[in-house]
C-alpha positions in Angstrom: 30.9 -49.1 -23.8 29.1 -46.1 -22.1 29.6 -45.6 -18.3 26.2 -46.6 -16.8 27.0 -44.3 -13.8 27.3 -41.2 -16.1 23.5 -40.5 -16.1 23.6 -40.3 -12.3 26.0 -37.4 -12.5 24.0 -35.6 -15.4 21.6 -32.7 -14.1 19.3 -31.1 -16.7 20.3 -27.4 -17.3 17.4 -24.9 -16.8 16.1 -22.9 -19.8 18.2 -19.8 -20.6 15.6 -17.4 -19.8 15.3 -18.7 -16.1 18.9 -18.1 -16.0 18.7 -14.7 -17.3 15.9 -13.5 -15.0 17.4 -15.0 -11.7 17.7 -12.4 -9.0 20.8 -11.5 -7.4 21.3 -12.6 -3.7 19.4 -10.4 -1.5 20.8 -8.1 1.2 20.3 -8.9 4.8 17.0 -8.0 6.2 16.8 -5.1 8.5 14.9 -4.7 11.7 12.9 -2.0 10.2 11.7 -4.5 7.4 10.7 -6.9 10.0 8.9 -4.6 12.2 6.9 -3.3 9.1 5.9 -6.8 8.1 4.6 -7.7 11.4 2.7 -4.4 11.6 1.0 -5.2 8.2 0.1 -8.8 9.6 -1.3 -7.3 12.8 -3.3 -4.8 11.0 -4.6 -7.2 8.3 -6.0 -9.4 11.2 -7.7 -6.4 13.1 -9.0 -4.5 10.2 -9.7 -6.6 7.2 -12.3 -8.9 8.7 -15.4 -6.6 8.3 -15.0 -5.8 4.6 -13.1 -3.3 2.5 -12.9 0.5 2.8 -10.0 2.6 4.0 -8.6 -0.5 5.8 -6.7 -1.5 2.6 -4.9 1.8 2.3 -4.1 1.6 5.9 -2.7 -2.0 5.7 -0.7 -1.0 2.6 1.3 1.6 4.4 3.5 -0.5 6.5 3.7 -3.2 3.7 5.2 -0.3 1.4 7.4 0.8 4.1 8.8 -2.8 4.5 9.5 -3.0 0.8 11.2 0.5 0.9 13.5 -0.3 3.6 14.4 -3.7 2.1 15.2 -1.8 -1.2 17.4 0.7 0.6 19.3 -2.1 2.3 19.9 -3.6 -1.3 21.3 -0.3 -2.4 18.4 0.2 -5.0 17.8 3.8 -6.0 14.3 5.5 -6.7 13.9 6.4 -10.3 11.1 8.5 -11.8 9.0 5.6 -13.1 9.4 3.8 -9.8 8.0 6.9 -8.0 5.2 6.9 -10.4 4.2 3.2 -9.6 4.7 3.8 -6.0 2.4 6.6 -5.9 -0.2 5.0 -8.2 -0.7 2.1 -6.1 -2.0 3.9 -3.0 -4.1 6.3 -5.4 -5.9 3.4 -6.7 -6.6 2.0 -3.1 -8.4 5.3 -2.5 -11.2 3.8 -4.7 -12.4 1.3 -2.1 -12.4 4.1 0.4 -14.7 6.3 -1.7 -17.0 3.7 -3.6 -19.2 0.8 -2.7 -19.5 -0.9 -6.0 -17.6 -4.2 -6.2 -16.4 -4.2 -9.8 -14.5 -0.9 -9.8 -13.0 -1.9 -6.5 -11.8 -5.2 -7.8 -10.2 -3.5 -10.9 -8.7 -0.9 -8.5 -7.1 -3.5 -6.2 -5.7 -5.8 -9.0 -4.3 -2.7 -10.7 -2.7 -1.6 -7.4 -1.0 -4.9 -6.9 0.2 -4.6 -10.5 1.6 -1.2 -10.0 3.2 -2.4 -6.9 5.0 -5.2 -8.7 6.4 -2.8 -11.3 7.7 -0.5 -8.6 9.3 -3.4 -6.8 10.8 -4.8 -10.0 11.6 -1.5 -11.8 10.8 -3.1 -15.2 11.1 -1.3 -18.6 10.5 -4.0 -21.3 7.1 -5.8 -22.4 8.2 -9.0 -20.7 9.0 -7.0 -17.3 5.6 -5.2 -17.6 3.6 -8.3 -18.3 5.3 -10.7 -15.9 6.3 -8.4 -13.0 3.4 -9.8 -10.8 4.7 -13.2 -11.1 7.8 -12.2 -9.2 5.7 -11.6 -6.1 4.5 -15.1 -6.2 8.0 -16.4 -6.6 9.0 -14.5 -3.5 6.4 -16.1 -1.2 8.5 -19.2 -0.3 12.0 -17.4 -0.3 10.6 -14.6 1.9 10.2 -16.9 4.9 13.5 -18.1 4.8 15.1 -14.6 4.2 13.0 -13.2 7.0 13.9 -16.1 9.4 17.5 -15.7 8.8 17.2 -12.2 9.9 15.3 -13.1 13.0 17.9 -15.6 14.0 20.6 -13.1 13.4 19.2 -10.6 15.7 18.1 -12.9 18.5 21.5 -14.5 18.8 20.0 -16.9 21.4 20.2 -14.3 24.1 17.5 -13.1 26.4 19.2 -9.6 27.0 18.6 -8.7 23.4 14.8 -9.3 23.3 13.9 -8.8 26.9 13.8 -5.0 26.7 11.5 -5.1 23.6 9.0 -7.4 25.1 9.0 -5.5 28.3 8.4 -2.4 26.5 5.5 -3.8 24.4 3.8 -5.3 27.4 4.1 -2.2 29.5 2.6 0.0 26.7 -0.2 -2.6 26.2 -1.2 -2.6 30.0 -1.1 1.2 30.3 -3.4 1.6 27.2 -5.9 -1.1 28.4 -6.1 0.3 32.0 -6.2 4.0 31.3 -8.4 3.4 28.3 -10.9 1.5 30.3 -11.0 4.2 33.0 -11.4 7.1 30.7 -14.1 5.2 28.7 -15.9 4.6 32.0 -15.5 8.4 32.9 -17.0 9.8 29.8 -19.7 8.3 27.5 -18.5 10.3 24.4 -14.8 9.2 24.8 -16.3 5.6 25.1 -18.2 5.9 21.8 -15.1 7.3 20.2 -12.9 4.5 21.5 -15.5 2.0 20.6 -15.4 3.2 16.9 -11.6 3.4 16.6 -10.8 0.0 18.2 -11.8 -3.1 16.2 -14.3 -5.5 17.9 -12.3 -8.8 18.2 -14.1 -11.8 19.7 -12.8 -15.3 20.5 -15.1 -16.9 17.8 -13.3 -14.7 15.2 -10.1 -16.4 16.1 -9.5 -18.7 12.9 -10.6 -15.8 10.6 -8.3 -13.4 12.2 -5.5 -15.8 12.1 -5.9 -16.5 8.5 -5.9 -12.7 7.7 -2.8 -12.5 10.0 -1.1 -15.1 7.8 -2.2 -13.4 4.5 -0.8 -10.0 5.6 2.5 -11.5 6.8 3.0 -13.5 3.5 2.2 -10.6 1.3 4.5 -8.1 3.0 7.3 -10.6 3.1 6.9 -11.5 -0.3 7.0 -7.7 -1.3 9.9 -6.9 0.8 11.8 -9.9 -0.4 11.1 -8.8 -4.0 12.2 -5.4 -3.4 15.6 -6.7 -1.9 16.2 -9.1 -4.9 13.8 -8.7 -7.7 13.6 -11.0 -10.7 15.3 -9.4 -13.7 12.6 -9.8 -16.3 14.2 -7.0 -18.6 17.1 -9.5 -19.1 14.6 -11.7 -20.9 15.5 -11.8 -24.6 12.7 -11.5 -27.1 13.8 -12.8 -30.6 13.1 -10.3 -33.3 10.9 -11.6 -36.2 12.2 -12.5 -39.5 11.7 -9.6 -41.8 9.4 -10.1 -44.7 9.6 -8.8 -48.1 8.0 -5.3 -48.7 5.2 -6.4 -50.7 4.5 -9.3 -48.4 3.5 -7.0 -45.6 2.8 -3.7 -47.1 -0.1 -4.7 -49.7 -2.2 -6.4 -47.1 -2.0 -3.3 -44.8 -2.6 -0.9 -47.6 -5.7 -2.9 -48.5 -6.8 -2.9 -44.9 -6.3 0.9 -44.9 -8.5 1.3 -48.0 -11.2 -1.0 -46.3 -11.1 1.3 -43.1 -11.3 4.4 -45.3 -14.3 3.0 -47.2 -16.2 2.1 -43.7 -15.4 5.8 -42.6 -16.8 7.2 -45.8 -20.1 5.4 -45.3 -19.9 6.5 -41.6 -19.7 10.2 -42.8 -22.4 9.7 -45.3 -24.8 8.5 -42.7 -23.7 11.3 -40.3 -24.6 14.0 -43.0 -27.3 12.1 -44.6 -29.4 11.4 -41.6 -30.3 8.3 -39.8 -33.8 8.2 -41.0 -32.7 7.4 -44.6 -30.3 4.5 -43.6 -33.0 2.9 -41.2 -35.5 3.0 -44.0 -33.2 1.4 -46.4 -31.7 -1.2 -43.9 -35.1 -2.0 -42.2 -33.5 -1.6 -38.8 -34.7 0.1 -35.8 -32.9 3.0 -34.2 -31.6 1.0 -31.4 -30.8 -2.1 -33.4 -28.8 -0.2 -35.8 -26.6 1.3 -32.9 -26.3 -2.0 -31.1 -25.5 -3.8 -34.2 -22.2 -2.0 -34.7 -20.6 -1.3 -31.4 -19.4 -4.9 -30.6 -18.2 -5.5 -34.2 -16.3 -2.0 -34.1 -14.8 -2.9 -30.6 -13.5 -6.2 -31.9 -12.1 -4.2 -34.9 -10.2 -2.0 -32.5 -8.6 -5.0 -30.6 -7.8 -6.7 -33.9 -6.1 -3.7 -35.3 -3.9 -3.7 -32.2 -2.8 -7.3 -33.0 -2.3 -6.4 -36.8 0.2 -3.5 -35.7 2.0 -5.8 -33.4 2.6 -8.6 -36.0 3.3 -5.9 -38.5 6.1 -4.2 -36.5 7.5 -7.8 -36.0 7.7 -8.8 -39.6 8.2 -5.4 -41.4 11.7 -4.8 -42.7 13.5 -1.8 -41.3 12.0 0.6 -43.8 11.1 3.1 -41.3 9.5 5.6 -43.8 7.1 3.1 -45.2 6.3 1.5 -42.0 5.5 4.7 -40.3 3.3 5.9 -43.3 1.2 2.7 -43.6 0.7 2.0 -40.0 0.3 5.6 -39.0 -2.4 5.7 -41.6 -4.1 2.7 -40.0 -3.8 4.1 -36.6 -5.5 7.3 -37.6 -8.4 5.4 -39.2 -8.6 3.3 -36.3 -9.3 6.3 -34.2 -12.2 7.3 -36.4 -13.5 3.7 -35.8 -13.3 4.2 -31.9 -15.2 7.4 -32.3 -17.7 5.7 -34.6 -18.1 2.8 -31.9 -18.6 5.3 -29.1 -21.3 7.2 -31.1 -23.1 4.0 -31.6 -23.0 3.3 -27.9 -24.3 6.8 -27.3 -27.3 6.1 -29.6 -28.0 2.9 -27.8 -28.0 4.5 -24.4 -30.3 7.2 -25.6 -32.8 4.4 -26.7 -32.6 2.0 -23.8 -30.6 3.7 -21.0 -27.3 3.1 -19.4 -26.1 -0.2 -17.8 -22.9 -1.4 -16.0 -21.8 -3.4 -19.1 -22.5 -0.5 -21.5 -20.4 2.0 -19.4 -17.7 -0.6 -19.1 -17.2 -1.5 -22.5 -17.3 2.1 -23.6 -14.8 2.9 -21.1 -12.6 0.2 -22.5 -13.1 1.5 -26.0 -11.9 4.9 -24.8 -8.6 3.4 -23.3 -8.0 1.5 -26.5 -8.1 4.6 -28.3 -5.5 6.2 -25.9 -3.4 3.0 -26.5 -3.5 3.7 -30.3 -2.3 7.3 -29.7 0.5 6.1 -27.6 1.6 3.9 -30.4 1.5 6.7 -32.8 3.6 8.7 -30.5 6.1 5.8 -30.1 6.3 5.8 -33.9 7.5 9.4 -33.7 9.7 9.4 -30.5 10.8 5.7 -30.2 9.3 2.8 -28.5 11.6 2.4 -25.3 8.9 4.0 -23.1 5.8 2.5 -24.7 5.5 -0.7 -22.4 5.5 1.7 -19.2 3.2 4.3 -20.9 0.6 1.6 -21.8 0.6 0.3 -18.2 0.3 3.7 -16.7 -2.5 4.6 -19.0 -4.4 1.3 -17.9 -3.8 2.3 -14.4 -5.0 5.9 -14.9 -8.0 4.4 -16.8 -9.0 2.3 -13.9 -8.6 5.2 -11.4 -10.6 7.4 -13.4 -13.3 4.7 -13.8 -13.5 4.4 -10.1 -13.5 8.1 -9.2 -16.4 8.9 -11.7 -18.5 6.2 -9.9 -20.0 4.1 -12.6 -23.1 2.9 -10.6 -23.8 6.6 -9.8 -23.7 7.6 -13.4 -26.0 4.7 -14.4 -28.4 5.8 -11.7 -28.2 9.5 -12.8 -28.7 8.7 -16.6 -31.5 6.5 -16.0 -33.2 8.9 -13.5 -32.9 11.6 -16.3 -34.3 9.1 -18.7 -37.3 8.6 -16.6 -37.9 12.4 -16.1 -37.9 12.6 -20.0 -39.6 9.7 -21.1 -41.4 8.2 -18.1 -39.6 4.8 -18.5 -37.8 3.1 -15.9 -36.6 -0.4 -15.0 -37.1 -0.8 -11.3 -35.6 -4.3 -11.3 -32.3 -3.2 -12.5 -31.7 -0.8 -9.8 -31.8 -3.6 -7.1 -28.4 -4.8 -8.2 -26.5 -1.5 -7.9 -24.4 -0.5 -5.0 -24.7 2.5 -2.5 -23.1 4.6 -5.0 -26.5 5.0 -6.8 -28.4 6.1 -3.6 -28.0 9.9 -4.1 -29.4 9.8 -7.6 -32.3 7.2 -6.9 -33.3 9.5 -3.9 -34.4 12.1 -6.3 -37.2 9.9 -7.7 -40.6 10.5 -6.7 -42.5 8.1 -4.5 -43.4 5.1 -4.9 -40.5 5.0 -7.7 -38.0 6.0 -5.1 -38.5 3.4 -2.3 -39.1 0.6 -5.0 -35.8 1.5 -6.7 -33.9 1.6 -3.3 -35.5 -1.5 -1.9 -32.5 -3.9 -2.8 -29.8 -1.4 -1.8 -31.4 -0.7 1.6 -31.8 -4.4 2.2 -28.0 -5.0 1.6 -27.2 -2.2 3.9 -29.2 -3.6 6.8 -32.0 -1.0 6.7 -34.7 -3.8 7.7 -37.0 -1.4 9.8 -34.6 -0.9 12.7 -32.7 2.0 11.1 -29.6 -0.1 9.6 -26.6 -1.5 11.1 -23.4 0.2 10.7 -20.1 -1.4 9.8 -16.7 -0.2 11.5 -15.3 3.1 10.2 -12.2 1.3 8.5 -14.6 -1.1 6.5 -17.0 1.7 5.3 -16.6 3.5 2.0 -17.6 7.3 1.9 -20.3 6.3 -0.5 -21.9 3.7 1.8 -21.7 6.1 4.8 -23.6 8.8 2.7 -26.1 6.2 1.5 -26.9 5.3 5.2 -27.3 9.0 6.1 -29.8 9.3 3.2 -31.9 6.2 4.1 -31.8 7.2 7.8 -33.2 10.8 6.8 -35.7 9.3 4.4 -36.4 5.6 5.0 -37.8 3.6 2.3 -41.4 2.7 2.4 -42.1 -0.3 -0.1 -45.5 -0.8 -1.3 -45.4 -4.2 -2.9 -48.4 -3.8 -5.1 -47.1 -0.5 -6.4 -43.7 -1.9 -7.0 -45.2 -4.9 -8.9 -47.1 -2.6 -11.1 -44.0 -0.3 -11.7 -42.0 -3.5 -12.7 -44.7 -4.8 -15.1 -45.0 -1.2 -16.7 -41.2 -0.7 -17.0 -40.2 -4.0 -18.5 -43.2 -6.2 -19.3 -42.0 -9.7 -19.2 -38.5 -9.5 -20.4 -36.8 -6.3 -19.2 -37.4 -4.4 -22.4 -36.7 -1.3 -20.6 -32.9 -1.7 -20.4 -32.4 -3.8 -23.6 -31.1 -7.2 -23.8 -27.2 -6.8 -22.8 
């Protein structure tokens, strides 16, 4: 008869992958790490309440130092890829300091967090690259216990150990307040400088500032704890796929290669035969022909990457045949990428540039770069491929932010207006301050009508605008404010309504349907 008490002593074993990725015990927390974490929390409370700008980069500096000190205490060494991730994160945080558009800033911040996770974990494999950000989430709870043990170890319950530190901080704060107030009262220029540098903190902001303090504290502790003992994602074993017969995988891919080749042959015929003949035979308009193909070709590129991944998993270890078949498919896919970009160029010529169009075109370019990396991996090995794909994605986000997509949208549509006289005033209302320099070149009343929405968001309501603190103001927003101060908008409602009707009638025809 089975023992009824045996179940009480039985404990379920965790899955093997959890055992494999479990981190090593962390090293003891250093004082430098604790001070860096505290500095991150204080700067978060003081600087992040007014918006984003250079403040994100400022707050990231002590957080990165805390992680560095923790990694040094754990005996971890800097490696070339780790240095690349560590430099790439701050580079991406330059985007909020330069640009005002929210979508490139969001991509830059998310990518910076992802690169920071890679730097903290030192991942090399696909699981490591994909799951590294989850390691930060796992360190949130353990980070507090780890830091508290360090604080208790240093306090030791003795007043003599913390007394000098507290007295030093209090004396420095009193001296700064007293002499700062005296100098500010003695010189108006110094008072303005001091007022611009020091955050304006009120009692009413207390709950919000407290929340930001906690966010900075939690984030910095999680980063430092991860640096001290990262999850070992590279130990996660991915089972290789069962190799299929040569005909089972090669024949479908060869047929797909032939289909791609036939499509490309048609594209070349269109290119050399002229679009007029094709449009006459198909009954499509110039813009409809361009728009019809881009999205299908974008999906074709994405699906091709999936086909390549599955083929590499199921193909036998016949390297010569795999390279020839998949290499041909990659080359043909690059031609499809070029065809898709050409379709988008045609559509932009017909209807102008929008945020969505420039975004998907940038994505198509990055997918083409990924295909080139896959081709290179087929020649030099795949060990570096996961990190190279991650680096290319971060580089794409960085370039995308630096080129100022909102500024490009405004510039292209201003040129289109100068060439054709067509303009969609309504669309400009949703652009950011990045578009102001280009829209400022329009004649009146188009200029004021185009800038009305942006000026309203910047606070130019007839009183000259309201400035945000320097640490929450991007370079693009600062330049836009200078432009609008020099040439204020003068909105004539009747003229703007006429421009809106002339530009897009009843359905925004001027910028197309997507």
